[in-house]
VEXDREN-2710 file (C-alpha; in Angstrom, 1 decimal):
% VEXDREN-2710
k/r/px/py/pz
1/UNK/9.6/19.0/-18.4
2/UNK/10.2/15.4/-19.4
3/UNK/9.8/13.0/-16.4
4/UNK/10.8/9.3/-16.8
5/UNK/9.6/6.5/-14.6
6/UNK/10.5/2.9/-14.2
7/UNK/7.0/1.4/-14.7
8/UNK/7.9/-2.2/-14.6
9/UNK/6.2/-2.6/-11.2
10/UNK/3.0/-0.9/-12.1
11/UNK/0.2/-3.4/-12.2
12/UNK/-0.4/-5.1/-8.8
13/UNK/-2.5/-4.3/-5.8
14/UNK/0.2/-3.4/-3.3
15/UNK/0.3/0.1/-1.8
16/UNK/3.4/1.0/-3.8
17/UNK/1.9/-0.1/-7.0
18/UNK/-1.3/1.8/-6.4
19/UNK/0.7/4.9/-5.5
20/UNK/2.7/4.5/-8.8
21/UNK/-0.4/4.4/-10.9
22/UNK/-2.4/7.1/-9.2
23/UNK/0.6/9.5/-9.0
24/UNK/1.3/9.2/-12.7
25/UNK/-2.4/9.6/-13.6
26/UNK/-2.6/12.7/-11.4
27/UNK/0.7/14.1/-12.9
28/UNK/-0.8/13.7/-16.4
29/UNK/-4.0/15.4/-15.4
30/UNK/-2.5/18.2/-13.4
31/UNK/0.5/19.1/-15.6
32/UNK/-0.6/18.3/-19.2
33/UNK/2.3/20.3/-20.6
34/UNK/4.9/17.9/-19.1
35/UNK/5.9/14.8/-21.0
36/UNK/5.7/11.5/-19.2
37/UNK/7.9/8.6/-20.2
38/UNK/7.0/5.1/-18.8
39/UNK/9.8/2.6/-19.1
40/UNK/8.7/-1.0/-18.7
41/UNK/9.7/-4.6/-19.5
42/UNK/9.6/-5.7/-23.1
43/UNK/6.3/-7.6/-22.6
44/UNK/4.5/-4.8/-20.8
45/UNK/3.5/-2.2/-23.4
46/UNK/-0.1/-3.3/-23.7
47/UNK/-0.5/-3.6/-19.9
48/UNK/1.0/-0.2/-19.2
49/UNK/-1.2/1.5/-21.9
50/UNK/-4.2/-0.2/-20.5
51/UNK/-3.6/1.1/-17.0
52/UNK/-2.9/4.7/-18.2
53/UNK/-5.9/4.7/-20.6
54/UNK/-6.3/4.8/-24.3
55/UNK/-5.6/8.1/-26.0
56/UNK/-3.4/9.4/-23.1
57/UNK/-0.4/11.3/-24.4
58/UNK/2.3/9.3/-22.7
59/UNK/5.6/7.9/-24.1
60/UNK/5.7/4.1/-23.3
61/UNK/9.0/2.4/-23.8
62/UNK/9.0/-1.4/-23.2
63/UNK/12.8/-1.5/-23.1
64/UNK/13.9/-3.8/-20.2
65/UNK/14.5/-7.6/-20.0
66/UNK/12.3/-9.2/-17.3
67/UNK/14.4/-10.8/-14.6
68/UNK/11.5/-13.2/-13.8
69/UNK/11.8/-14.9/-17.2
70/UNK/15.3/-16.3/-16.4
71/UNK/16.4/-18.8/-13.8
72/UNK/17.2/-17.5/-10.3
73/UNK/21.1/-17.9/-10.5
74/UNK/21.1/-15.5/-13.6
75/UNK/18.9/-12.7/-12.2
76/UNK/21.8/-10.7/-10.9
77/UNK/23.3/-10.6/-14.4
78/UNK/19.9/-9.6/-15.8
79/UNK/19.7/-6.8/-13.3
80/UNK/23.0/-5.4/-14.7
81/UNK/21.5/-5.5/-18.2
82/UNK/18.3/-3.9/-17.0
83/UNK/20.2/-1.0/-15.4
84/UNK/21.8/-0.3/-18.8
85/UNK/18.5/-0.6/-20.6
86/UNK/16.8/1.7/-18.1
87/UNK/19.6/4.3/-18.3
88/UNK/19.4/4.2/-22.1
89/UNK/15.6/4.5/-22.3
90/UNK/15.6/7.4/-19.8
91/UNK/18.2/9.4/-21.7
92/UNK/17.1/12.9/-22.6
93/UNK/14.6/13.1/-19.6
94/UNK/15.0/16.1/-17.3
95/UNK/14.5/13.9/-14.3
96/UNK/14.0/10.2/-13.5
97/UNK/11.7/9.3/-10.7
98/UNK/12.0/5.9/-9.0
99/UNK/8.7/5.2/-7.3
100/UNK/9.8/2.5/-4.8
101/UNK/12.5/0.2/-3.6
102/UNK/13.7/-0.9/-7.0
103/UNK/16.8/-3.1/-7.3
104/UNK/18.4/-1.0/-10.0
105/UNK/19.2/2.7/-10.2
106/UNK/19.8/4.2/-13.6
107/UNK/22.6/6.7/-14.3
108/UNK/20.7/9.9/-14.6
109/UNK/21.6/13.6/-14.5
110/UNK/18.8/14.2/-12.0
111/UNK/17.2/11.5/-9.9
112/UNK/14.2/11.6/-7.5
113/UNK/13.5/8.6/-5.3
114/UNK/10.4/7.8/-3.3
115/UNK/11.3/5.8/-0.1
116/UNK/8.1/4.5/1.4
117/UNK/9.6/3.1/4.7
118/UNK/12.6/1.5/6.2
119/UNK/10.8/-1.4/8.0
120/UNK/13.0/-4.2/6.5
121/UNK/15.8/-2.8/8.7
122/UNK/13.7/-3.2/11.9
123/UNK/13.9/-6.7/13.4
124/UNK/10.6/-6.2/15.2
125/UNK/8.7/-6.2/11.9
126/UNK/9.0/-10.0/11.4
127/UNK/9.8/-9.6/7.7
128/UNK/11.7/-11.8/5.2
129/UNK/15.3/-12.2/6.4
130/UNK/16.7/-12.1/2.9
131/UNK/15.0/-8.8/2.2
132/UNK/16.2/-7.5/5.5
133/UNK/19.8/-8.4/4.7
134/UNK/19.7/-6.7/1.2
135/UNK/17.6/-3.7/2.0
136/UNK/20.2/-1.4/3.6
137/UNK/22.5/-1.6/0.6
138/UNK/19.6/-0.9/-1.7
139/UNK/18.5/2.2/0.2
140/UNK/22.2/3.4/0.4
141/UNK/22.5/3.1/-3.4
142/UNK/19.4/5.2/-3.9
143/UNK/20.4/7.8/-1.4
144/UNK/23.9/8.2/-2.9
145/UNK/22.3/8.7/-6.3
146/UNK/19.3/10.8/-5.5
147/UNK/19.1/14.6/-5.9
148/UNK/15.9/14.6/-3.9
149/UNK/14.1/12.0/-1.7
150/UNK/10.3/11.9/-1.4
151/UNK/8.5/10.2/1.5
152/UNK/4.8/9.7/2.2
153/UNK/5.1/10.9/5.8
154/UNK/7.2/13.0/8.2
155/UNK/7.7/9.7/10.1
156/UNK/9.6/8.1/7.2
157/UNK/11.6/11.3/6.6
158/UNK/12.7/11.2/10.3
159/UNK/13.7/7.6/10.1
160/UNK/15.9/8.2/7.1
161/UNK/17.7/11.0/8.9
162/UNK/18.1/8.8/11.9
163/UNK/19.3/5.6/10.1
164/UNK/21.4/7.4/7.4
165/UNK/22.8/10.5/9.2
166/UNK/25.4/10.9/6.4
167/UNK/22.6/11.8/4.0
168/UNK/22.2/15.6/3.9
169/UNK/20.2/16.0/0.7
170/UNK/16.6/17.3/0.6
171/UNK/13.7/15.1/1.8
172/UNK/10.2/16.2/0.9
173/UNK/7.0/14.8/2.3
174/UNK/4.3/14.0/-0.3
175/UNK/1.3/12.3/1.5
176/UNK/-0.6/9.7/-0.5
177/UNK/-4.4/9.6/-1.2
178/UNK/-7.2/7.4/-2.3
179/UNK/-8.7/7.4/-5.8
180/UNK/-12.1/8.8/-6.5
181/UNK/-13.4/5.2/-6.7
182/UNK/-13.2/5.1/-2.9
183/UNK/-16.6/6.6/-1.8
184/UNK/-19.6/5.3/0.1
185/UNK/-21.6/2.8/-1.8
186/UNK/-24.2/0.1/-1.1
187/UNK/-23.0/-3.5/-1.0
188/UNK/-25.6/-5.0/-3.2
189/UNK/-27.3/-8.4/-2.7
190/UNK/-25.4/-10.0/-5.6
191/UNK/-22.0/-9.1/-4.1
192/UNK/-23.1/-10.2/-0.7
193/UNK/-24.2/-13.5/-2.1
194/UNK/-21.0/-13.9/-4.2
195/UNK/-18.8/-13.7/-1.0
196/UNK/-21.3/-15.2/1.4
197/UNK/-21.7/-12.0/3.4
198/UNK/-24.8/-12.4/5.5
199/UNK/-24.0/-10.7/8.8
200/UNK/-22.3/-7.5/10.0
201/UNK/-18.5/-7.8/9.8
202/UNK/-15.1/-6.3/10.5
203/UNK/-12.7/-6.1/7.7
204/UNK/-8.9/-6.7/7.5
205/UNK/-6.9/-5.7/4.3
206/UNK/-3.3/-6.7/3.9
207/UNK/-0.6/-9.0/2.6
208/UNK/0.6/-12.1/4.3
209/UNK/3.7/-10.9/6.1
210/UNK/4.6/-10.4/9.8
211/UNK/4.4/-6.6/9.7
212/UNK/0.6/-6.7/9.0
213/UNK/0.2/-8.3/12.4
214/UNK/-2.5/-10.7/11.3
215/UNK/-1.5/-13.2/13.9
216/UNK/-2.5/-10.9/16.8
217/UNK/-5.6/-9.7/14.9
218/UNK/-6.8/-13.3/14.6
219/UNK/-6.0/-14.0/18.3
220/UNK/-7.9/-10.9/19.3
221/UNK/-10.9/-11.9/17.3
222/UNK/-10.9/-15.4/18.8
223/UNK/-10.7/-13.9/22.3
224/UNK/-14.1/-12.3/21.8
225/UNK/-17.1/-14.1/23.4
226/UNK/-18.5/-16.9/21.2
227/UNK/-21.9/-15.2/21.4
228/UNK/-20.4/-12.2/19.7
229/UNK/-18.6/-14.2/17.0
230/UNK/-21.9/-16.1/16.3
231/UNK/-23.5/-12.8/15.2
232/UNK/-20.6/-11.1/13.4
233/UNK/-17.8/-12.1/11.0
234/UNK/-14.2/-11.1/10.5
235/UNK/-13.5/-10.9/6.8
236/UNK/-9.9/-11.0/5.6
237/UNK/-9.1/-9.4/2.3
238/UNK/-5.6/-10.9/1.5
239/UNK/-4.0/-10.5/-1.9
240/UNK/-1.4/-13.2/-2.8
241/UNK/-0.7/-16.4/-4.6
242/UNK/-2.5/-19.7/-3.9
243/UNK/0.6/-21.0/-2.1
244/UNK/0.8/-18.0/0.2
245/UNK/-2.9/-18.3/1.1
246/UNK/-2.6/-22.0/1.7
247/UNK/0.3/-21.4/4.1
248/UNK/-1.9/-18.8/5.9
249/UNK/-4.7/-21.4/6.3
250/UNK/-2.2/-24.0/7.5
251/UNK/-0.6/-21.7/10.0
252/UNK/-4.0/-20.7/11.5
253/UNK/-5.9/-23.9/10.8
254/UNK/-7.7/-23.9/14.2
255/UNK/-8.9/-20.3/13.6
256/UNK/-10.1/-20.9/10.1
257/UNK/-12.3/-23.7/11.4
258/UNK/-14.3/-21.0/13.1
259/UNK/-17.2/-20.1/10.9
260/UNK/-16.9/-16.4/11.7
261/UNK/-13.5/-16.0/10.0
262/UNK/-13.8/-15.5/6.2
263/UNK/-10.8/-15.4/3.8
264/UNK/-11.2/-13.6/0.4
265/UNK/-8.5/-13.1/-2.0
266/UNK/-7.7/-10.9/-5.0
267/UNK/-11.2/-9.5/-5.4
268/UNK/-12.0/-6.6/-7.9
269/UNK/-11.4/-3.1/-6.6
270/UNK/-15.1/-2.2/-6.9
271/UNK/-16.0/-5.0/-4.6
272/UNK/-13.4/-3.9/-2.1
273/UNK/-15.0/-0.4/-2.1
274/UNK/-18.4/-2.1/-1.4
275/UNK/-17.0/-4.1/1.5
276/UNK/-15.3/-1.1/3.0
277/UNK/-18.5/0.9/2.8
278/UNK/-20.5/-1.9/4.5
279/UNK/-18.0/-2.9/7.2
280/UNK/-18.5/-2.0/10.8
281/UNK/-14.8/-1.1/10.9
282/UNK/-11.4/-1.8/9.1
283/UNK/-9.0/-3.5/11.5
284/UNK/-5.6/-2.2/10.4
285/UNK/-3.5/-2.7/13.5
286/UNK/-0.2/-3.3/11.7
287/UNK/3.3/-3.1/13.4
288/UNK/4.2/-0.2/11.3
289/UNK/3.3/1.9/8.1
290/UNK/5.2/4.4/6.1
291/UNK/1.8/5.9/5.4
292/UNK/-1.1/3.5/5.6
293/UNK/-3.1/3.8/2.4
294/UNK/-5.9/1.5/3.5
295/UNK/-6.7/3.9/6.3
296/UNK/-7.4/6.8/3.8
297/UNK/-9.3/4.4/1.5
298/UNK/-11.5/3.3/4.4
299/UNK/-12.2/6.8/5.6
300/UNK/-13.1/7.9/2.1
301/UNK/-15.7/5.1/2.1
302/UNK/-17.1/6.1/5.4
303/UNK/-15.7/3.0/7.1
304/UNK/-14.6/3.4/10.8
305/UNK/-10.9/2.5/11.3
306/UNK/-9.2/0.7/14.1
307/UNK/-5.4/1.3/13.7
308/UNK/-2.1/1.4/15.5
309/UNK/-0.9/4.3/17.6
310/UNK/2.7/4.2/16.2
311/UNK/4.8/5.1/13.1
312/UNK/3.0/7.1/10.5
313/UNK/-0.6/6.0/11.3
314/UNK/-1.4/8.9/13.7
315/UNK/-0.3/11.3/10.9
316/UNK/-2.9/9.8/8.6
317/UNK/-5.7/9.0/11.0
318/UNK/-5.7/12.3/13.0
319/UNK/-8.7/12.4/15.4
320/UNK/-10.9/10.3/13.0
321/UNK/-9.9/6.8/14.0
322/UNK/-9.7/4.4/17.0
323/UNK/-6.1/3.8/18.1
324/UNK/-4.6/0.7/19.9
325/UNK/-1.2/-0.6/20.8
326/UNK/-0.7/-3.2/18.0
327/UNK/1.2/-5.6/20.2
328/UNK/-1.7/-5.7/22.8
329/UNK/-4.2/-8.3/21.7
330/UNK/-6.6/-7.2/24.5
331/UNK/-6.6/-3.6/23.2
332/UNK/-7.4/-4.8/19.6
333/UNK/-10.2/-7.1/20.9
334/UNK/-11.7/-4.2/23.0
335/UNK/-11.7/-1.9/20.0
336/UNK/-13.3/-4.7/17.9
337/UNK/-16.1/-5.2/20.4
338/UNK/-16.8/-1.4/20.6
339/UNK/-17.2/-1.2/16.8
340/UNK/-19.5/-4.2/16.7
341/UNK/-21.7/-3.1/19.6
342/UNK/-21.6/0.7/19.8
343/UNK/-23.7/2.2/17.0
344/UNK/-23.1/5.8/18.2
345/UNK/-19.4/5.4/18.1
346/UNK/-19.5/3.8/14.6
347/UNK/-21.6/6.7/13.3
348/UNK/-19.2/9.3/14.8
349/UNK/-16.2/7.5/13.3
350/UNK/-17.9/7.4/9.9
351/UNK/-18.5/11.1/9.9
352/UNK/-15.0/12.0/11.2
353/UNK/-13.4/9.7/8.7
354/UNK/-15.3/11.1/5.7
355/UNK/-14.3/14.6/6.7
356/UNK/-10.6/13.8/7.1
357/UNK/-10.5/11.5/4.1
358/UNK/-11.4/14.5/1.8
359/UNK/-8.1/16.2/2.8
360/UNK/-6.0/13.5/1.0
361/UNK/-6.2/13.9/-2.8
362/UNK/-3.9/12.6/-5.6
363/UNK/-3.9/16.1/-7.1
364/UNK/-2.3/17.4/-3.9
365/UNK/0.2/14.5/-4.0
366/UNK/1.0/15.4/-7.6
367/UNK/1.5/19.1/-6.8
368/UNK/3.8/18.3/-3.9
369/UNK/5.8/15.9/-6.1
370/UNK/6.0/18.4/-8.9
371/UNK/7.2/21.1/-6.6
END
């Protein structure tokens, strides 16, 4: 079987980009007789080959014009060109698999689409209004074109049936996983020194957007007694541009003046594994997740997890995490305090998380996808 992918969004650290890389690696390993075709932008061949690995039998086709290399008013025109280029480069494949909410859909005989969530359609998620306005049409186009839809959770499958009742095609759940790099490891002195980690800490991982609920997480932290904050830190691991991070600092200027709040950005993956392994808990109380990949990554590292009791997160966390209402700052603060002060609880959550984390593997994701 020849499977073609749009690999133009393949390199970053978002959950969708990590899913894209890990799924394709697992498909290559699990089904070596299949042929994988990765279609990227004209400037991406070296980058894509570097991600997949030297010597890997994969067909890389840098065929598409990058829309980011032209001025904003011309990007819609470029997307029309990209659609034709993607369709041409995918010709001859048995199936084309779109890995996320791409803006273009190729004309393909057979098309599989992964839809990770529908949160831009939910006003309560506090997302970019431009994305919210354009998103329904984008999903509609994918659903009308798809022969099969893949989702990371039963929750997302249910929301698609609810929001788009006219779609009667097949939906298959293919849960995500964490790479083998996520395992318990010691946070060495050099890494601690590099990031100024001197005390026990809670960890937040997420982008700067309203859905990640960082505003309430920071408010919950600041509501803890000063004596507690004088002995522990809240470390924020936030990917993003310098401008986005500067806006975050300005928006929460008073909070960032507190010495217990630390902001780290765009750190290497190995250091993230070390921080997860050493943290008292991951605070991942977002307003909604289609899966919640950081929860699995934390569990695989033996890191206790505080997460939300809504959307797909209970599917992922099972009985191995501490649940809160993400809109209740007092519940978030209470869970934070428990994980800082209760060693027995932390040890129990570590063991439960390690056991549950082992049930999520990329090989299982690849097999469900291939089926």
